[in-house]
CHARMM internal coordinates of N, CA and C (Angstrom, degrees):
IC EDIT
DIST 1 N 1 CA 1.4300
DIST 1 CA 1 C 1.4982
ANGL 1 N 1 CA 1 C 110.98
DIST 1 C 2 N 1.2887
ANGL 1 CA 1 C 2 N 117.48
DIHE 1 N 1 CA 1 C 2 N -39.18
DIST 2 N 2 CA 1.4528
ANGL 1 C 2 N 2 CA 120.55
DIHE 1 CA 1 C 2 N 2 CA -179.87
DIST 2 CA 2 C 1.5173
ANGL 2 N 2 CA 2 C 111.09
DIHE 1 C 2 N 2 CA 2 C -60.27
DIST 2 C 3 N 1.3279
ANGL 2 CA 2 C 3 N 116.17
DIHE 2 N 2 CA 2 C 3 N -41.03
DIST 3 N 3 CA 1.4826
ANGL 2 C 3 N 3 CA 119.61
DIHE 2 CA 2 C 3 N 3 CA 177.75
DIST 3 CA 3 C 1.5305
ANGL 3 N 3 CA 3 C 111.08
DIHE 2 C 3 N 3 CA 3 C -64.96
DIST 3 C 4 N 1.3231
ANGL 3 CA 3 C 4 N 117.07
DIHE 3 N 3 CA 3 C 4 N -43.97
DIST 4 N 4 CA 1.4542
ANGL 3 C 4 N 4 CA 120.68
DIHE 3 CA 3 C 4 N 4 CA 179.65
DIST 4 CA 4 C 1.5139
ANGL 4 N 4 CA 4 C 110.45
DIHE 3 C 4 N 4 CA 4 C -61.80
DIST 4 C 5 N 1.3002
ANGL 4 CA 4 C 5 N 117.54
DIHE 4 N 4 CA 4 C 5 N -42.87
DIST 5 N 5 CA 1.4663
ANGL 4 C 5 N 5 CA 119.47
DIHE 4 CA 4 C 5 N 5 CA 179.87
DIST 5 CA 5 C 1.5252
ANGL 5 N 5 CA 5 C 111.67
DIHE 4 C 5 N 5 CA 5 C -70.66
DIST 5 C 6 N 1.3210
ANGL 5 CA 5 C 6 N 116.96
DIHE 5 N 5 CA 5 C 6 N -32.30
DIST 6 N 6 CA 1.4642
ANGL 5 C 6 N 6 CA 119.80
DIHE 5 CA 5 C 6 N 6 CA 177.28
DIST 6 CA 6 C 1.5371
ANGL 6 N 6 CA 6 C 110.31
DIHE 5 C 6 N 6 CA 6 C -68.44
DIST 6 C 7 N 1.3043
ANGL 6 CA 6 C 7 N 116.91
DIHE 6 N 6 CA 6 C 7 N -38.57
DIST 7 N 7 CA 1.4809
ANGL 6 C 7 N 7 CA 120.25
DIHE 6 CA 6 C 7 N 7 CA -179.33
DIST 7 CA 7 C 1.5346
ANGL 7 N 7 CA 7 C 112.10
DIHE 6 C 7 N 7 CA 7 C -78.76
DIST 7 C 8 N 1.3144
ANGL 7 CA 7 C 8 N 117.33
DIHE 7 N 7 CA 7 C 8 N -35.26
DIST 8 N 8 CA 1.4581
ANGL 7 C 8 N 8 CA 122.65
DIHE 7 CA 7 C 8 N 8 CA -174.79
DIST 8 CA 8 C 1.5163
ANGL 8 N 8 CA 8 C 110.09
DIHE 7 C 8 N 8 CA 8 C -134.58
DIST 8 C 9 N 1.3223
ANGL 8 CA 8 C 9 N 117.31
DIHE 8 N 8 CA 8 C 9 N 64.05
DIST 9 N 9 CA 1.4392
ANGL 8 C 9 N 9 CA 119.83
DIHE 8 CA 8 C 9 N 9 CA -173.79
DIST 9 CA 9 C 1.5246
ANGL 9 N 9 CA 9 C 113.80
DIHE 8 C 9 N 9 CA 9 C -67.68
DIST 9 C 10 N 1.3380
ANGL 9 CA 9 C 10 N 116.33
DIHE 9 N 9 CA 9 C 10 N -12.31
DIST 10 N 10 CA 1.4605
ANGL 9 C 10 N 10 CA 119.78
DIHE 9 CA 9 C 10 N 10 CA 178.92
DIST 10 CA 10 C 1.5233
ANGL 10 N 10 CA 10 C 112.64
DIHE 9 C 10 N 10 CA 10 C -109.79
DIST 10 C 11 N 1.3200
ANGL 10 CA 10 C 11 N 117.27
DIHE 10 N 10 CA 10 C 11 N 18.40
DIST 11 N 11 CA 1.4554
ANGL 10 C 11 N 11 CA 123.02
DIHE 10 CA 10 C 11 N 11 CA -178.24
DIST 11 CA 11 C 1.5120
ANGL 11 N 11 CA 11 C 110.33
DIHE 10 C 11 N 11 CA 11 C -89.89
DIST 11 C 12 N 1.3155
ANGL 11 CA 11 C 12 N 116.75
DIHE 11 N 11 CA 11 C 12 N 109.14
DIST 12 N 12 CA 1.4714
ANGL 11 C 12 N 12 CA 121.27
DIHE 11 CA 11 C 12 N 12 CA 179.77
DIST 12 CA 12 C 1.5044
ANGL 12 N 12 CA 12 C 111.17
DIHE 11 C 12 N 12 CA 12 C -56.55
DIST 12 C 13 N 1.3528
ANGL 12 CA 12 C 13 N 116.97
DIHE 12 N 12 CA 12 C 13 N -44.44
DIST 13 N 13 CA 1.4488
ANGL 12 C 13 N 13 CA 122.07
DIHE 12 CA 12 C 13 N 13 CA -177.88
DIST 13 CA 13 C 1.5304
ANGL 13 N 13 CA 13 C 111.26
DIHE 12 C 13 N 13 CA 13 C -58.43
DIST 13 C 14 N 1.3400
ANGL 13 CA 13 C 14 N 117.23
DIHE 13 N 13 CA 13 C 14 N -45.46
DIST 14 N 14 CA 1.4755
ANGL 13 C 14 N 14 CA 120.43
DIHE 13 CA 13 C 14 N 14 CA -179.89
DIST 14 CA 14 C 1.5154
ANGL 14 N 14 CA 14 C 111.29
DIHE 13 C 14 N 14 CA 14 C -60.94
DIST 14 C 15 N 1.3179
ANGL 14 CA 14 C 15 N 116.92
DIHE 14 N 14 CA 14 C 15 N -41.13
DIST 15 N 15 CA 1.4674
ANGL 14 C 15 N 15 CA 119.71
DIHE 14 CA 14 C 15 N 15 CA 179.88
DIST 15 CA 15 C 1.5116
ANGL 15 N 15 CA 15 C 111.48
DIHE 14 C 15 N 15 CA 15 C -69.47
DIST 15 C 16 N 1.3271
ANGL 15 CA 15 C 16 N 117.16
DIHE 15 N 15 CA 15 C 16 N -41.92
DIST 16 N 16 CA 1.4609
ANGL 15 C 16 N 16 CA 120.39
DIHE 15 CA 15 C 16 N 16 CA -178.35
DIST 16 CA 16 C 1.5142
ANGL 16 N 16 CA 16 C 112.37
DIHE 15 C 16 N 16 CA 16 C -66.54
DIST 16 C 17 N 1.3403
ANGL 16 CA 16 C 17 N 116.83
DIHE 16 N 16 CA 16 C 17 N -49.61
DIST 17 N 17 CA 1.4587
ANGL 16 C 17 N 17 CA 120.96
DIHE 16 CA 16 C 17 N 17 CA -179.07
DIST 17 CA 17 C 1.5323
ANGL 17 N 17 CA 17 C 110.61
DIHE 16 C 17 N 17 CA 17 C -68.81
DIST 17 C 18 N 1.3161
ANGL 17 CA 17 C 18 N 115.89
DIHE 17 N 17 CA 17 C 18 N -31.54
DIST 18 N 18 CA 1.4534
ANGL 17 C 18 N 18 CA 119.50
DIHE 17 CA 17 C 18 N 18 CA -178.03
DIST 18 CA 18 C 1.5101
ANGL 18 N 18 CA 18 C 114.61
DIHE 17 C 18 N 18 CA 18 C -72.15
DIST 18 C 19 N 1.3179
ANGL 18 CA 18 C 19 N 118.19
DIHE 18 N 18 CA 18 C 19 N -17.31
DIST 19 N 19 CA 1.4649
ANGL 18 C 19 N 19 CA 120.45
DIHE 18 CA 18 C 19 N 19 CA -179.13
DIST 19 CA 19 C 1.5280
ANGL 19 N 19 CA 19 C 112.37
DIHE 18 C 19 N 19 CA 19 C -55.44
DIST 19 C 20 N 1.3214
ANGL 19 CA 19 C 20 N 117.76
DIHE 19 N 19 CA 19 C 20 N -42.08
DIST 20 N 20 CA 1.4779
ANGL 19 C 20 N 20 CA 119.94
DIHE 19 CA 19 C 20 N 20 CA 179.07
DIST 20 CA 20 C 1.4837
ANGL 20 N 20 CA 20 C 111.73
DIHE 19 C 20 N 20 CA 20 C -60.96
DIST 20 C 21 N 1.3245
ANGL 20 CA 20 C 21 N 117.79
DIHE 20 N 20 CA 20 C 21 N -42.71
DIST 21 N 21 CA 1.4679
ANGL 20 C 21 N 21 CA 122.60
DIHE 20 CA 20 C 21 N 21 CA 179.84
DIST 21 CA 21 C 1.5140
ANGL 21 N 21 CA 21 C 110.03
DIHE 20 C 21 N 21 CA 21 C -66.82
DIST 21 C 22 N 1.3150
ANGL 21 CA 21 C 22 N 116.80
DIHE 21 N 21 CA 21 C 22 N -45.04
DIST 22 N 22 CA 1.4630
ANGL 21 C 22 N 22 CA 120.06
DIHE 21 CA 21 C 22 N 22 CA -178.52
DIST 22 CA 22 C 1.5362
ANGL 22 N 22 CA 22 C 111.77
DIHE 21 C 22 N 22 CA 22 C -66.19
DIST 22 C 23 N 1.3266
ANGL 22 CA 22 C 23 N 115.69
DIHE 22 N 22 CA 22 C 23 N -37.51
DIST 23 N 23 CA 1.4785
ANGL 22 C 23 N 23 CA 119.33
DIHE 22 CA 22 C 23 N 23 CA 177.17
DIST 23 CA 23 C 1.5247
ANGL 23 N 23 CA 23 C 110.42
DIHE 22 C 23 N 23 CA 23 C -65.08
DIST 23 C 24 N 1.3368
ANGL 23 CA 23 C 24 N 116.26
DIHE 23 N 23 CA 23 C 24 N -43.69
DIST 24 N 24 CA 1.4643
ANGL 23 C 24 N 24 CA 120.14
DIHE 23 CA 23 C 24 N 24 CA 179.93
DIST 24 CA 24 C 1.5230
ANGL 24 N 24 CA 24 C 111.35
DIHE 23 C 24 N 24 CA 24 C -64.17
DIST 24 C 25 N 1.3331
ANGL 24 CA 24 C 25 N 116.96
DIHE 24 N 24 CA 24 C 25 N -36.23
DIST 25 N 25 CA 1.4390
ANGL 24 C 25 N 25 CA 121.65
DIHE 24 CA 24 C 25 N 25 CA 178.74
DIST 25 CA 25 C 1.5187
ANGL 25 N 25 CA 25 C 112.74
DIHE 24 C 25 N 25 CA 25 C -79.75
DIST 25 C 26 N 1.3384
ANGL 25 CA 25 C 26 N 116.63
DIHE 25 N 25 CA 25 C 26 N -6.53
DIST 26 N 26 CA 1.4383
ANGL 25 C 26 N 26 CA 124.82
DIHE 25 CA 25 C 26 N 26 CA -176.31
DIST 26 CA 26 C 1.5499
ANGL 26 N 26 CA 26 C 111.23
DIHE 25 C 26 N 26 CA 26 C 52.58
DIST 26 C 27 N 1.3412
ANGL 26 CA 26 C 27 N 114.16
DIHE 26 N 26 CA 26 C 27 N 42.26
DIST 27 N 27 CA 1.4526
ANGL 26 C 27 N 27 CA 121.77
DIHE 26 CA 26 C 27 N 27 CA 173.40
DIST 27 CA 27 C 1.5363
ANGL 27 N 27 CA 27 C 107.93
DIHE 26 C 27 N 27 CA 27 C -89.14
DIST 27 C 28 N 1.3148
ANGL 27 CA 27 C 28 N 115.73
DIHE 27 N 27 CA 27 C 28 N 77.91
DIST 28 N 28 CA 1.4515
ANGL 27 C 28 N 28 CA 122.44
DIHE 27 CA 27 C 28 N 28 CA -170.66
DIST 28 CA 28 C 1.5253
ANGL 28 N 28 CA 28 C 113.48
DIHE 27 C 28 N 28 CA 28 C -62.90
DIST 28 C 29 N 1.3116
ANGL 28 CA 28 C 29 N 116.83
DIHE 28 N 28 CA 28 C 29 N -33.22
DIST 29 N 29 CA 1.4665
ANGL 28 C 29 N 29 CA 118.82
DIHE 28 CA 28 C 29 N 29 CA 179.10
DIST 29 CA 29 C 1.5354
ANGL 29 N 29 CA 29 C 110.31
DIHE 28 C 29 N 29 CA 29 C -68.69
DIST 29 C 30 N 1.3202
ANGL 29 CA 29 C 30 N 116.70
DIHE 29 N 29 CA 29 C 30 N -39.48
DIST 30 N 30 CA 1.4702
ANGL 29 C 30 N 30 CA 120.99
DIHE 29 CA 29 C 30 N 30 CA 178.87
DIST 30 CA 30 C 1.5373
ANGL 30 N 30 CA 30 C 109.45
DIHE 29 C 30 N 30 CA 30 C -69.40
DIST 30 C 31 N 1.3398
ANGL 30 CA 30 C 31 N 117.34
DIHE 30 N 30 CA 30 C 31 N -37.92
DIST 31 N 31 CA 1.4773
ANGL 30 C 31 N 31 CA 119.18
DIHE 30 CA 30 C 31 N 31 CA 177.68
DIST 31 CA 31 C 1.5231
ANGL 31 N 31 CA 31 C 108.68
DIHE 30 C 31 N 31 CA 31 C -63.09
DIST 31 C 32 N 1.3250
ANGL 31 CA 31 C 32 N 115.86
DIHE 31 N 31 CA 31 C 32 N -46.78
DIST 32 N 32 CA 1.4939
ANGL 31 C 32 N 32 CA 119.71
DIHE 31 CA 31 C 32 N 32 CA 178.04
DIST 32 CA 32 C 1.5248
ANGL 32 N 32 CA 32 C 110.58
DIHE 31 C 32 N 32 CA 32 C -55.00
DIST 32 C 33 N 1.3335
ANGL 32 CA 32 C 33 N 117.08
DIHE 32 N 32 CA 32 C 33 N -46.47
DIST 33 N 33 CA 1.4651
ANGL 32 C 33 N 33 CA 120.30
DIHE 32 CA 32 C 33 N 33 CA -176.18
DIST 33 CA 33 C 1.5249
ANGL 33 N 33 CA 33 C 110.87
DIHE 32 C 33 N 33 CA 33 C -66.58
DIST 33 C 34 N 1.3435
ANGL 33 CA 33 C 34 N 117.43
DIHE 33 N 33 CA 33 C 34 N -39.08
DIST 34 N 34 CA 1.4608
ANGL 33 C 34 N 34 CA 119.72
DIHE 33 CA 33 C 34 N 34 CA 178.72
DIST 34 CA 34 C 1.5252
ANGL 34 N 34 CA 34 C 111.20
DIHE 33 C 34 N 34 CA 34 C -68.57
DIST 34 C 35 N 1.3258
ANGL 34 CA 34 C 35 N 117.23
DIHE 34 N 34 CA 34 C 35 N -41.52
DIST 35 N 35 CA 1.4687
ANGL 34 C 35 N 35 CA 118.70
DIHE 34 CA 34 C 35 N 35 CA 177.80
DIST 35 CA 35 C 1.5279
ANGL 35 N 35 CA 35 C 111.11
DIHE 34 C 35 N 35 CA 35 C -61.23
DIST 35 C 36 N 1.3150
ANGL 35 CA 35 C 36 N 116.72
DIHE 35 N 35 CA 35 C 36 N -44.69
DIST 36 N 36 CA 1.4619
ANGL 35 C 36 N 36 CA 120.83
DIHE 35 CA 35 C 36 N 36 CA 179.82
DIST 36 CA 36 C 1.5245
ANGL 36 N 36 CA 36 C 110.54
DIHE 35 C 36 N 36 CA 36 C -62.02
DIST 36 C 37 N 1.3351
ANGL 36 CA 36 C 37 N 116.24
DIHE 36 N 36 CA 36 C 37 N -44.02
DIST 37 N 37 CA 1.4554
ANGL 36 C 37 N 37 CA 120.23
DIHE 36 CA 36 C 37 N 37 CA 177.94
DIST 37 CA 37 C 1.5334
ANGL 37 N 37 CA 37 C 111.15
DIHE 36 C 37 N 37 CA 37 C -60.59
DIST 37 C 38 N 1.3263
ANGL 37 CA 37 C 38 N 116.51
DIHE 37 N 37 CA 37 C 38 N -48.23
DIST 38 N 38 CA 1.4557
ANGL 37 C 38 N 38 CA 119.72
DIHE 37 CA 37 C 38 N 38 CA -178.21
DIST 38 CA 38 C 1.5451
ANGL 38 N 38 CA 38 C 113.21
DIHE 37 C 38 N 38 CA 38 C -63.64
DIST 38 C 39 N 1.3063
ANGL 38 CA 38 C 39 N 115.92
DIHE 38 N 38 CA 38 C 39 N -35.77
DIST 39 N 39 CA 1.4630
ANGL 38 C 39 N 39 CA 119.08
DIHE 38 CA 38 C 39 N 39 CA 176.65
DIST 39 CA 39 C 1.5280
ANGL 39 N 39 CA 39 C 111.25
DIHE 38 C 39 N 39 CA 39 C -69.07
DIST 39 C 40 N 1.3177
ANGL 39 CA 39 C 40 N 116.91
DIHE 39 N 39 CA 39 C 40 N -41.33
DIST 40 N 40 CA 1.4717
ANGL 39 C 40 N 40 CA 121.18
DIHE 39 CA 39 C 40 N 40 CA -176.43
DIST 40 CA 40 C 1.5430
ANGL 40 N 40 CA 40 C 112.05
DIHE 39 C 40 N 40 CA 40 C -75.44
DIST 40 C 41 N 1.3354
ANGL 40 CA 40 C 41 N 115.69
DIHE 40 N 40 CA 40 C 41 N -45.13
DIST 41 N 41 CA 1.4531
ANGL 40 C 41 N 41 CA 119.39
DIHE 40 CA 40 C 41 N 41 CA -171.68
DIST 41 CA 41 C 1.5165
ANGL 41 N 41 CA 41 C 114.46
DIHE 40 C 41 N 41 CA 41 C -93.73
DIST 41 C 42 N 1.3192
ANGL 41 CA 41 C 42 N 118.34
DIHE 41 N 41 CA 41 C 42 N -30.88
DIST 42 N 42 CA 1.4584
ANGL 41 C 42 N 42 CA 121.69
DIHE 41 CA 41 C 42 N 42 CA -176.82
DIST 42 CA 42 C 1.5131
ANGL 42 N 42 CA 42 C 113.71
DIHE 41 C 42 N 42 CA 42 C -114.77
DIST 42 C 43 N 1.3276
ANGL 42 CA 42 C 43 N 115.27
DIHE 42 N 42 CA 42 C 43 N 2.90
DIST 43 N 43 CA 1.4685
ANGL 42 C 43 N 43 CA 122.84
DIHE 42 CA 42 C 43 N 43 CA 176.82
DIST 43 CA 43 C 1.5227
ANGL 43 N 43 CA 43 C 113.50
DIHE 42 C 43 N 43 CA 43 C 59.83
DIST 43 C 44 N 1.3188
ANGL 43 CA 43 C 44 N 116.24
DIHE 43 N 43 CA 43 C 44 N 33.82
DIST 44 N 44 CA 1.4720
ANGL 43 C 44 N 44 CA 120.01
DIHE 43 CA 43 C 44 N 44 CA 173.97
DIST 44 CA 44 C 1.5177
ANGL 44 N 44 CA 44 C 107.50
DIHE 43 C 44 N 44 CA 44 C -74.08
DIST 44 C 45 N 1.3262
ANGL 44 CA 44 C 45 N 115.97
DIHE 44 N 44 CA 44 C 45 N 151.79
DIST 45 N 45 CA 1.4544
ANGL 44 C 45 N 45 CA 121.71
DIHE 44 CA 44 C 45 N 45 CA 175.82
DIST 45 CA 45 C 1.5349
ANGL 45 N 45 CA 45 C 107.10
DIHE 44 C 45 N 45 CA 45 C -126.31
DIST 45 C 46 N 1.2931
ANGL 45 CA 45 C 46 N 116.29
DIHE 45 N 45 CA 45 C 46 N 105.41
DIST 46 N 46 CA 1.4589
ANGL 45 C 46 N 46 CA 120.38
DIHE 45 CA 45 C 46 N 46 CA -175.65
DIST 46 CA 46 C 1.5302
ANGL 46 N 46 CA 46 C 112.60
DIHE 45 C 46 N 46 CA 46 C -87.26
DIST 46 C 47 N 1.3190
ANGL 46 CA 46 C 47 N 116.95
DIHE 46 N 46 CA 46 C 47 N -10.32
DIST 47 N 47 CA 1.4585
ANGL 46 C 47 N 47 CA 119.97
DIHE 46 CA 46 C 47 N 47 CA 176.35
DIST 47 CA 47 C 1.5056
ANGL 47 N 47 CA 47 C 112.52
DIHE 46 C 47 N 47 CA 47 C 57.51
DIST 47 C 48 N 1.3441
ANGL 47 CA 47 C 48 N 115.30
DIHE 47 N 47 CA 47 C 48 N -136.66
DIST 48 N 48 CA 1.4619
ANGL 47 C 48 N 48 CA 121.31
DIHE 47 CA 47 C 48 N 48 CA -173.94
DIST 48 CA 48 C 1.5446
ANGL 48 N 48 CA 48 C 113.21
DIHE 47 C 48 N 48 CA 48 C -91.12
DIST 48 C 49 N 1.3158
ANGL 48 CA 48 C 49 N 118.77
DIHE 48 N 48 CA 48 C 49 N -1.96
DIST 49 N 49 CA 1.4792
ANGL 48 C 49 N 49 CA 121.44
DIHE 48 CA 48 C 49 N 49 CA 179.04
DIST 49 CA 49 C 1.5408
ANGL 49 N 49 CA 49 C 111.41
DIHE 48 C 49 N 49 CA 49 C 52.25
DIST 49 C 50 N 1.3267
ANGL 49 CA 49 C 50 N 115.43
DIHE 49 N 49 CA 49 C 50 N 58.59
DIST 50 N 50 CA 1.4501
ANGL 49 C 50 N 50 CA 120.12
DIHE 49 CA 49 C 50 N 50 CA -174.20
DIST 50 CA 50 C 1.5143
ANGL 50 N 50 CA 50 C 115.90
DIHE 49 C 50 N 50 CA 50 C -82.87
DIST 50 C 51 N 1.2909
ANGL 50 CA 50 C 51 N 120.22
DIHE 50 N 50 CA 50 C 51 N -15.65
DIST 51 N 51 CA 1.4727
ANGL 50 C 51 N 51 CA 122.45
DIHE 50 CA 50 C 51 N 51 CA 179.61
DIST 51 CA 51 C 1.5142
ANGL 51 N 51 CA 51 C 109.29
DIHE 50 C 51 N 51 CA 51 C -63.34
DIST 51 C 52 N 1.3474
ANGL 51 CA 51 C 52 N 117.21
DIHE 51 N 51 CA 51 C 52 N 142.78
DIST 52 N 52 CA 1.4620
ANGL 51 C 52 N 52 CA 120.33
DIHE 51 CA 51 C 52 N 52 CA -179.26
DIST 52 CA 52 C 1.5366
ANGL 52 N 52 CA 52 C 113.77
DIHE 51 C 52 N 52 CA 52 C -58.09
DIST 52 C 53 N 1.3088
ANGL 52 CA 52 C 53 N 117.70
DIHE 52 N 52 CA 52 C 53 N -20.89
DIST 53 N 53 CA 1.4538
ANGL 52 C 53 N 53 CA 122.23
DIHE 52 CA 52 C 53 N 53 CA 175.97
DIST 53 CA 53 C 1.5358
ANGL 53 N 53 CA 53 C 111.19
DIHE 52 C 53 N 53 CA 53 C -54.62
DIST 53 C 54 N 1.3154
ANGL 53 CA 53 C 54 N 116.87
DIHE 53 N 53 CA 53 C 54 N -31.04
DIST 54 N 54 CA 1.4648
ANGL 53 C 54 N 54 CA 122.88
DIHE 53 CA 53 C 54 N 54 CA -175.87
DIST 54 CA 54 C 1.5296
ANGL 54 N 54 CA 54 C 113.86
DIHE 53 C 54 N 54 CA 54 C -91.34
DIST 54 C 55 N 1.3249
ANGL 54 CA 54 C 55 N 118.71
DIHE 54 N 54 CA 54 C 55 N -0.12
DIST 55 N 55 CA 1.4770
ANGL 54 C 55 N 55 CA 122.04
DIHE 54 CA 54 C 55 N 55 CA -172.66
DIST 55 CA 55 C 1.5302
ANGL 55 N 55 CA 55 C 112.83
DIHE 54 C 55 N 55 CA 55 C -51.23
DIST 55 C 56 N 1.3256
ANGL 55 CA 55 C 56 N 117.27
DIHE 55 N 55 CA 55 C 56 N -51.02
DIST 56 N 56 CA 1.4767
ANGL 55 C 56 N 56 CA 119.92
DIHE 55 CA 55 C 56 N 56 CA -175.98
DIST 56 CA 56 C 1.5377
ANGL 56 N 56 CA 56 C 110.44
DIHE 55 C 56 N 56 CA 56 C -65.55
DIST 56 C 57 N 1.3278
ANGL 56 CA 56 C 57 N 115.65
DIHE 56 N 56 CA 56 C 57 N -39.54
DIST 57 N 57 CA 1.4493
ANGL 56 C 57 N 57 CA 118.72
DIHE 56 CA 56 C 57 N 57 CA 179.02
DIST 57 CA 57 C 1.5218
ANGL 57 N 57 CA 57 C 111.27
DIHE 56 C 57 N 57 CA 57 C -65.23
DIST 57 C 58 N 1.3267
ANGL 57 CA 57 C 58 N 116.60
DIHE 57 N 57 CA 57 C 58 N -44.55
DIST 58 N 58 CA 1.4597
ANGL 57 C 58 N 58 CA 120.49
DIHE 57 CA 57 C 58 N 58 CA -179.48
DIST 58 CA 58 C 1.5107
ANGL 58 N 58 CA 58 C 113.11
DIHE 57 C 58 N 58 CA 58 C -59.02
DIST 58 C 59 N 1.3300
ANGL 58 CA 58 C 59 N 117.45
DIHE 58 N 58 CA 58 C 59 N -30.44
DIST 59 N 59 CA 1.4583
ANGL 58 C 59 N 59 CA 120.62
DIHE 58 CA 58 C 59 N 59 CA 179.50
DIST 59 CA 59 C 1.5420
ANGL 59 N 59 CA 59 C 112.82
DIHE 58 C 59 N 59 CA 59 C -82.84
DIST 59 C 60 N 1.3045
ANGL 59 CA 59 C 60 N 117.69
DIHE 59 N 59 CA 59 C 60 N -8.36
DIST 60 N 60 CA 1.4663
ANGL 59 C 60 N 60 CA 122.31
DIHE 59 CA 59 C 60 N 60 CA 179.37
DIST 60 CA 60 C 1.5248
ANGL 60 N 60 CA 60 C 111.71
DIHE 59 C 60 N 60 CA 60 C -85.76
DIST 60 C 61 N 1.3234
ANGL 60 CA 60 C 61 N 117.25
DIHE 60 N 60 CA 60 C 61 N 148.23
DIST 61 N 61 CA 1.4681
ANGL 60 C 61 N 61 CA 119.27
DIHE 60 CA 60 C 61 N 61 CA 179.71
DIST 61 CA 61 C 1.5337
ANGL 61 N 61 CA 61 C 112.94
DIHE 60 C 61 N 61 CA 61 C -59.29
DIST 61 C 62 N 1.3146
ANGL 61 CA 61 C 62 N 117.79
DIHE 61 N 61 CA 61 C 62 N -28.12
DIST 62 N 62 CA 1.4862
ANGL 61 C 62 N 62 CA 121.52
DIHE 61 CA 61 C 62 N 62 CA -178.01
DIST 62 CA 62 C 1.5201
ANGL 62 N 62 CA 62 C 112.20
DIHE 61 C 62 N 62 CA 62 C -64.90
DIST 62 C 63 N 1.3268
ANGL 62 CA 62 C 63 N 118.51
DIHE 62 N 62 CA 62 C 63 N -16.59
DIST 63 N 63 CA 1.4574
ANGL 62 C 63 N 63 CA 121.70
DIHE 62 CA 62 C 63 N 63 CA -176.08
DIST 63 CA 63 C 1.5181
ANGL 63 N 63 CA 63 C 114.59
DIHE 62 C 63 N 63 CA 63 C -91.53
DIST 63 C 64 N 1.3144
ANGL 63 CA 63 C 64 N 117.52
DIHE 63 N 63 CA 63 C 64 N 4.29
DIST 64 N 64 CA 1.4455
ANGL 63 C 64 N 64 CA 121.86
DIHE 63 CA 63 C 64 N 64 CA -174.48
DIST 64 CA 64 C 1.5268
ANGL 64 N 64 CA 64 C 113.23
DIHE 63 C 64 N 64 CA 64 C -48.48
DIST 64 C 65 N 1.2757
ANGL 64 CA 64 C 65 N 117.22
DIHE 64 N 64 CA 64 C 65 N -41.83
DIST 65 N 65 CA 1.4972
ANGL 64 C 65 N 65 CA 122.33
DIHE 64 CA 64 C 65 N 65 CA -178.74
DIST 65 CA 65 C 1.5280
ANGL 65 N 65 CA 65 C 112.75
DIHE 64 C 65 N 65 CA 65 C -59.95
DIST 65 C 66 N 1.3241
ANGL 65 CA 65 C 66 N 117.96
DIHE 65 N 65 CA 65 C 66 N -26.07
DIST 66 N 66 CA 1.4667
ANGL 65 C 66 N 66 CA 121.05
DIHE 65 CA 65 C 66 N 66 CA -174.72
DIST 66 CA 66 C 1.5322
ANGL 66 N 66 CA 66 C 112.89
DIHE 65 C 66 N 66 CA 66 C -106.83
DIST 66 C 67 N 1.3084
ANGL 66 CA 66 C 67 N 117.49
DIHE 66 N 66 CA 66 C 67 N 10.23
DIST 67 N 67 CA 1.4652
ANGL 66 C 67 N 67 CA 120.14
DIHE 66 CA 66 C 67 N 67 CA 178.83
DIST 67 CA 67 C 1.5101
ANGL 67 N 67 CA 67 C 111.00
DIHE 66 C 67 N 67 CA 67 C -91.27
END
COOR INIT
IC SEED 1 N 1 CA 1 C
IC BUILD
């Protein structure tokens, strides 16, 4: 994912598809950066991230904006 983001840092698809990988890797800083990018550039609204998939991220300091 780091290579994909380095090559295509403005690619909505890379950020969106990469979220699953970043969540599994518990790379909370990269998840935060992708969420912020997707909200700003693609107008996604992630809301409160209530699905259990987001549990580890929600407990990390990087998720403060989405709590």
